[in-house]
C-alpha positions as a printed NumPy array, in Angstrom:
array([[204.182, 196.601,  99.875],
       [204.651, 200.365,  99.65 ],
       [205.999, 201.828,  96.412],
       [207.628, 205.228,  96.731],
       [208.922, 207.557,  94.016],
       [211.655, 210.089,  94.772],
       [213.065, 213.009,  92.802],
       [215.168, 216.146,  93.243],
       [214.191, 219.185,  91.2  ],
       [215.598, 222.656,  90.578],
       [219.048, 223.864,  91.54 ],
       [221.167, 221.405,  93.487],
       [222.625, 221.968,  96.95 ],
       [224.871, 220.248,  99.437],
       [222.371, 218.215, 101.501],
       [220.072, 216.557,  98.98 ],
       [221.785, 213.191,  99.37 ],
       [221.565, 213.181, 103.202],
       [217.86 , 214.084, 102.958],
       [217.122, 211.208, 100.559],
       [219.177, 208.903, 102.743],
       [217.04 , 209.92 , 105.727],
       [213.818, 209.055, 103.902],
       [215.165, 205.743, 102.647],
       [216.595, 204.584, 105.956],
       [213.348, 205.355, 107.78 ],
       [211.44 , 203.323, 105.175],
       [213.891, 200.466, 104.719],
       [214.294, 199.99 , 108.476],
       [210.512, 199.649, 108.886],
       [208.872, 196.259, 109.192],
       [206.82 , 196.418, 105.995],
       [208.226, 195.881, 102.503],
       [209.111, 199.014, 100.541],
       [210.231, 199.701,  96.982],
       [211.841, 203.065,  96.187],
       [211.999, 204.322,  92.606],
       [214.42 , 207.138,  91.88 ],
       [213.447, 209.45 ,  89.026],
       [216.406, 210.852,  87.123],
       [216.904, 214.572,  86.537],
       [213.95 , 215.883,  88.503],
       [210.484, 216.185,  86.993],
       [211.966, 215.265,  83.61 ],
       [212.409, 211.726,  84.913],
       [208.783, 211.614,  86.006],
       [207.557, 213.07 ,  82.7  ],
       [209.569, 210.736,  80.492],
       [209.504, 207.723,  82.818],
       [213.262, 207.689,  83.415],
       [213.824, 205.897,  86.7  ],
       [215.549, 203.051,  88.434],
       [214.648, 200.853,  91.358],
       [216.878, 201.818,  94.279],
       [218.221, 199.497,  96.938],
       [219.906, 199.798, 100.311],
       [223.397, 200.279,  98.866],
       [222.277, 203.338,  96.882],
       [221.852, 205.159, 100.187],
       [225.101, 204.147, 101.838],
       [228.149, 206.407, 101.777],
       [226.21 , 209.474, 100.579],
       [225.802, 211.391, 103.842],
       [228.868, 213.533, 103.121],
       [228.356, 213.936,  99.37 ],
       [227.014, 217.174,  97.892],
       [224.756, 217.403,  94.873],
       [222.193, 214.709,  94.133],
       [222.94 , 211.186,  92.937],
       [219.606, 211.179,  91.055],
       [220.485, 214.294,  89.067],
       [218.357, 217.414,  88.833],
       [216.923, 219.838,  86.288],
       [214.663, 222.848,  86.119],
       [211.122, 222.38 ,  84.835],
       [209.544, 225.845,  85.152],
       [206.127, 225.869,  86.777],
       [204.899, 228.672,  84.517],
       [205.104, 226.326,  81.511],
       [204.107, 223.103,  83.263],
       [200.662, 223.138,  81.617],
       [202.101, 223.893,  78.183],
       [203.153, 221.023,  75.883],
       [206.895, 220.754,  75.403],
       [208.632, 221.009,  72.003],
       [207.837, 217.316,  71.532],
       [204.14 , 217.893,  72.228],
       [204.13 , 215.983,  75.517],
       [201.455, 216.93 ,  78.05 ],
       [203.754, 217.163,  81.06 ],
       [201.131, 216.884,  83.798],
       [199.375, 213.965,  82.14 ],
       [202.72 , 212.215,  81.566],
       [203.717, 212.564,  85.228],
       [200.396, 211.123,  86.359],
       [200.73 , 208.265,  83.897],
       [204.192, 207.357,  85.234],
       [202.906, 207.534,  88.814],
       [200.022, 205.158,  88.131],
       [202.056, 202.857,  85.879],
       [204.448, 202.168,  88.752],
       [201.521, 201.92 ,  91.19 ],
       [203.179, 204.393,  93.512],
       [201.772, 205.078,  96.958],
       [203.595, 208.399,  97.262],
       [206.013, 210.804,  95.606],
       [208.781, 212.321,  97.722],
       [209.856, 215.573,  96.095],
       [212.878, 217.595,  97.215],
       [213.086, 221.159,  95.978],
       [212.56 , 224.868,  96.376],
       [209.831, 227.342,  95.509],
       [209.142, 226.361,  91.897],
       [209.39 , 222.683,  92.732],
       [206.779, 223.09 ,  95.46 ],
       [204.369, 224.778,  93.07 ],
       [204.474, 221.747,  90.791],
       [204.314, 219.365,  93.763],
       [201.156, 221.077,  94.969],
       [199.701, 220.88 ,  91.457],
       [200.282, 217.113,  91.471],
       [198.582, 216.936,  94.863],
       [195.611, 218.797,  93.404],
       [195.605, 216.263,  90.561],
       [195.102, 213.473,  93.085],
       [198.645, 212.181,  93.662],
       [200.017, 211.477,  97.137],
       [202.935, 213.848,  97.687],
       [205.354, 214.683, 100.492],
       [208.012, 217.359, 100.014],
       [211.273, 218.37 , 101.653],
       [212.473, 222.011, 101.711],
       [215.647, 222.355,  99.69 ],
       [217.163, 225.715,  98.787],
       [220.309, 227.675,  99.574],
       [218.113, 230.801,  99.641],
       [216.118, 229.767, 102.745],
       [213.101, 231.423, 101.129],
       [210.441, 228.719, 101.421],
       [207.291, 229.689, 103.277],
       [206.298, 227.538, 106.251],
       [209.756, 226.598, 107.491],
       [212.339, 228.531, 109.501],
       [215.167, 226.72 , 107.744],
       [215.83 , 224.886, 104.495],
       [218.611, 222.361, 104.044],
       [221.491, 223.56 , 101.905],
       [221.245, 227.062, 103.364],
       [223.798, 226.702, 106.152],
       [226.308, 225.005, 103.846],
       [225.94 , 227.861, 101.351],
       [226.376, 230.415, 104.157],
       [229.609, 228.673, 105.106],
       [230.943, 228.836, 101.53 ],
       [229.952, 232.482, 101.029],
       [231.393, 233.43 , 104.415],
       [234.661, 231.716, 103.564],
       [234.828, 233.766, 100.351],
       [234.368, 236.982, 102.335],
       [236.953, 235.829, 104.88 ],
       [239.487, 235.262, 102.11 ],
       [238.799, 238.693, 100.625],
       [239.573, 240.384, 103.96 ],
       [243.298, 239.777, 103.784],
       [243.822, 240.958, 100.217],
       [241.472, 243.925, 100.753],
       [243.469, 244.966, 103.819],
       [246.8  , 244.425, 102.077],
       [245.958, 246.643,  99.117],
       [243.581, 249.084, 100.78 ],
       [240.766, 248.334,  98.34 ],
       [236.991, 248.278,  98.297],
       [235.805, 244.754,  97.573],
       [232.355, 243.577,  96.527],
       [231.514, 239.901,  97.079],
       [228.437, 238.938,  95.064],
       [226.345, 236.327,  96.868],
       [223.565, 234.228,  95.34 ],
       [219.989, 235.39 ,  95.857],
       [217.871, 236.923,  93.091],
       [214.713, 237.593,  95.08 ],
       [215.571, 237.237,  98.774],
       [218.564, 238.176, 100.894],
       [218.816, 235.615, 103.702],
       [222.038, 234.112, 102.316],
       [223.727, 237.464, 101.737],
       [222.56 , 238.807, 105.097],
       [223.9  , 235.862, 107.086],
       [227.144, 235.467, 105.152],
       [227.719, 239.214, 105.259],
       [227.294, 239.373, 109.016],
       [229.392, 236.246, 109.584],
       [232.142, 237.544, 107.301],
       [232.25 , 241.005, 108.824],
       [231.038, 242.883, 105.751],
       [230.723, 246.627, 106.274],
       [227.861, 247.017, 103.792],
       [225.183, 244.44 , 102.951],
       [222.822, 244.933, 100.023],
       [219.768, 242.684,  99.689],
       [216.721, 242.748,  97.368],
       [214.298, 243.61 , 100.164],
       [216.036, 246.901, 101.026],
       [216.629, 249.11 ,  97.943],
       [219.93 , 250.969,  98.186],
       [221.015, 254.552,  97.601],
       [224.427, 254.605,  95.906],
       [225.252, 257.958,  97.504],
       [224.701, 256.551, 100.989],
       [226.989, 253.625, 100.181],
       [229.666, 256.019,  98.974],
       [229.241, 258.08 , 102.146],
       [229.724, 254.974, 104.324],
       [232.928, 254.067, 102.491],
       [234.321, 257.595, 102.844],
       [233.494, 257.58 , 106.562],
       [235.423, 254.333, 107.036],
       [238.457, 255.727, 105.239],
       [238.249, 258.989, 107.206],
       [238.426, 256.925, 110.421],
       [241.553, 255.181, 109.211],
       [239.997, 252.078, 107.68 ],
       [242.138, 250.832, 104.789],
       [239.423, 248.793, 103.136],
       [235.668, 248.234, 102.87 ],
       [233.848, 245.008, 102.077],
       [230.375, 244.841, 100.552],
       [228.267, 241.657, 100.485],
       [225.865, 242.165,  97.58 ],
       [223.   , 239.862,  96.65 ],
       [222.527, 239.062,  92.953],
       [219.115, 240.683,  93.152],
       [220.145, 243.853,  94.991],
       [218.265, 246.815,  93.572],
       [218.645, 250.586,  93.735],
       [215.876, 252.85 ,  94.987],
       [215.498, 254.27 ,  91.488],
       [215.026, 250.83 ,  89.943],
       [212.722, 249.706,  92.736],
       [210.38 , 252.561,  91.8  ],
       [209.995, 251.17 ,  88.265],
       [207.23 , 248.808,  87.256],
       [208.166, 245.17 ,  86.816],
       [207.936, 245.545,  83.043],
       [210.07 , 248.691,  83.023],
       [212.707, 247.081,  85.246],
       [212.966, 243.983,  83.047],
       [213.377, 246.222,  80.021],
       [216.164, 248.125,  81.763],
       [217.919, 244.901,  82.793],
       [217.882, 243.709,  79.198],
       [219.886, 246.794,  78.244],
       [222.28 , 246.757,  81.226],
       [225.883, 247.05 ,  80.098],
       [227.295, 245.357,  83.207],
       [227.579, 241.584,  83.814],
       [225.654, 241.97 ,  87.093],
       [224.545, 244.541,  89.652],
       [227.845, 244.189,  91.534],
       [229.845, 245.478,  88.559],
       [227.444, 248.38 ,  88.137],
       [227.832, 249.3  ,  91.803],
       [231.626, 248.947,  91.547],
       [231.801, 251.303,  88.566],
       [229.632, 253.937,  90.229],
       [231.512, 253.746,  93.537],
       [234.885, 254.051,  91.82 ],
       [233.7  , 257.257,  90.172],
       [232.094, 258.663,  93.324],
       [234.821, 257.727,  95.814],
       [237.957, 257.522,  93.712],
       [238.955, 254.208,  95.302],
       [240.013, 250.967,  93.655],
       [236.895, 248.728,  93.653],
       [237.088, 245.018,  92.827],
       [234.351, 242.38 ,  92.414],
       [234.508, 238.718,  93.429],
       [231.759, 236.276,  92.438],
       [231.85 , 232.886,  94.25 ],
       [228.968, 231.762,  92.012],
       [228.05 , 228.093,  92.001],
       [230.683, 227.198,  94.582],
       [227.939, 228.23 ,  97.034],
       [225.88 , 225.247,  95.892],
       [228.753, 222.793,  95.785],
       [231.019, 220.748,  97.984],
       [230.431, 218.752, 101.125],
       [227.356, 219.509, 103.246],
       [228.266, 221.071, 106.569],
       [227.559, 219.065, 109.768],
       [224.469, 221.144, 110.542],
       [222.916, 220.355, 107.16 ],
       [223.776, 216.665, 107.442],
       [221.883, 216.413, 110.717],
       [219.048, 218.712, 109.657],
       [218.428, 217.017, 106.295],
       [218.583, 213.592, 107.94 ],
       [215.948, 214.655, 110.475],
       [213.638, 216.004, 107.789],
       [214.087, 212.876, 105.701],
       [213.362, 210.476, 108.521],
       [210.207, 212.41 , 109.456],
       [209.084, 212.223, 105.824],
       [209.594, 208.467, 105.943],
       [207.435, 208.251, 109.052],
       [204.638, 210.248, 107.405],
       [204.695, 207.828, 104.474],
       [204.459, 204.832, 106.802],
       [201.468, 206.482, 108.491],
       [199.846, 207.293, 105.15 ],
       [199.823, 211.046, 105.835],
       [200.263, 212.851, 102.52 ],
       [200.015, 216.365, 101.132],
       [202.589, 217.927, 103.439],
       [205.969, 219.598, 103.378],
       [208.188, 218.518, 106.246],
       [209.406, 221.779, 107.726],
       [211.071, 223.295, 110.769],
       [209.354, 225.77 , 113.099],
       [210.495, 226.943, 116.518],
       [213.247, 224.288, 116.599],
       [210.827, 221.434, 115.979],
       [210.159, 219.356, 112.866],
       [206.6  , 219.996, 111.674],
       [204.313, 219.049, 108.796],
       [202.948, 221.956, 106.771],
       [200.061, 221.58 , 104.271],
       [201.43 , 221.927, 100.758],
       [198.749, 224.386,  99.73 ],
       [200.035, 226.784, 102.39 ],
       [203.581, 226.618, 101.03 ],
       [203.256, 226.688,  97.257],
       [203.77 , 230.054,  95.596],
       [204.881, 231.938,  98.709],
       [208.326, 233.375,  99.355],
       [209.784, 234.005, 102.799],
       [211.352, 237.426, 102.383],
       [213.665, 239.279, 104.765],
       [211.433, 241.828, 106.55 ],
       [213.208, 245.22 , 106.434],
       [212.183, 245.72 , 110.061],
       [213.366, 242.265, 111.192],
       [215.323, 242.118, 114.431],
       [218.387, 240.768, 112.623],
       [218.418, 243.875, 110.402],
       [218.151, 246.136, 113.446],
       [220.959, 244.269, 115.191],
       [223.157, 244.44 , 112.099],
       [222.667, 248.198, 111.959],
       [223.62 , 248.451, 115.631],
       [226.896, 246.812, 114.639],
       [227.486, 249.613, 112.153],
       [226.544, 247.634, 109.041],
       [224.993, 249.759, 106.312],
       [222.217, 248.497, 104.036],
       [222.519, 251.472, 101.732],
       [219.159, 252.843, 102.845]])
């Protein structure tokens, strides 16, 4: 008998359910007996021993459903060693739950912070296998994360919808796309949606160069300009500040987000009507796209096979169009940024897209 624990941690996305289904089907279709325990609301379920024994029917009919049927929550890694308000030792509590249920392995689905905690549990002696979930596609060790393509589709659709109203009214539109630290989502949605300007955290922008690009478009007869702006886009002036100085400046910022600050400055510099659209959490929601359904199912089934083989301590990733296993210690704490000299950036510039640099 193999006893497996499963949890989803951090922000949700569209393909968590297909990924869990993939793991479960690979295990439940195997010859040996398996019990799967689902922990509710991420690491909180593991800490406070909130779980339920799952059966075959829990994994039927969920391939097309977004979100996570187990629920999720954020348990910041930076405070994982600190007792909570109730005095609970979180790491000790998670280990206690693991051993109480006599688990053979924990399957953990999540992004960067989730993987840090997963690796910590591995270092504490628990058997762990992880799956790369994040709409940001920023996990080290994998070319792709599930949830990313679905989020690109949603963000692209938002940009597509803006095109018609921008053209009708001859306006400058900013579409703010999720991504505080990395710009993969904004870059891909911006290119797919035909944005004229794309601003991402990895390439600090010059507001004057953005204004110049907009004026050039209008001088050529363009009635509108569309900017895809990442939440974490940063100006060259702010990028030159220390981390402490920048945080202090953000705390005093009078705008709801960077997009509104850019809109205000562009309106003053260009004299055009500038509007902001924020798709927000719609990028995490809805039905997973076909690509993510297949991709998450593949990752999940490979995770199930690793469990059956007793191979633990890995993230199931995707490199060079093949599913691979990556040691957790190589993944935890590393972000996959957009290299400013990446070929996709060069190709975007050849298309006339400005990055404000």
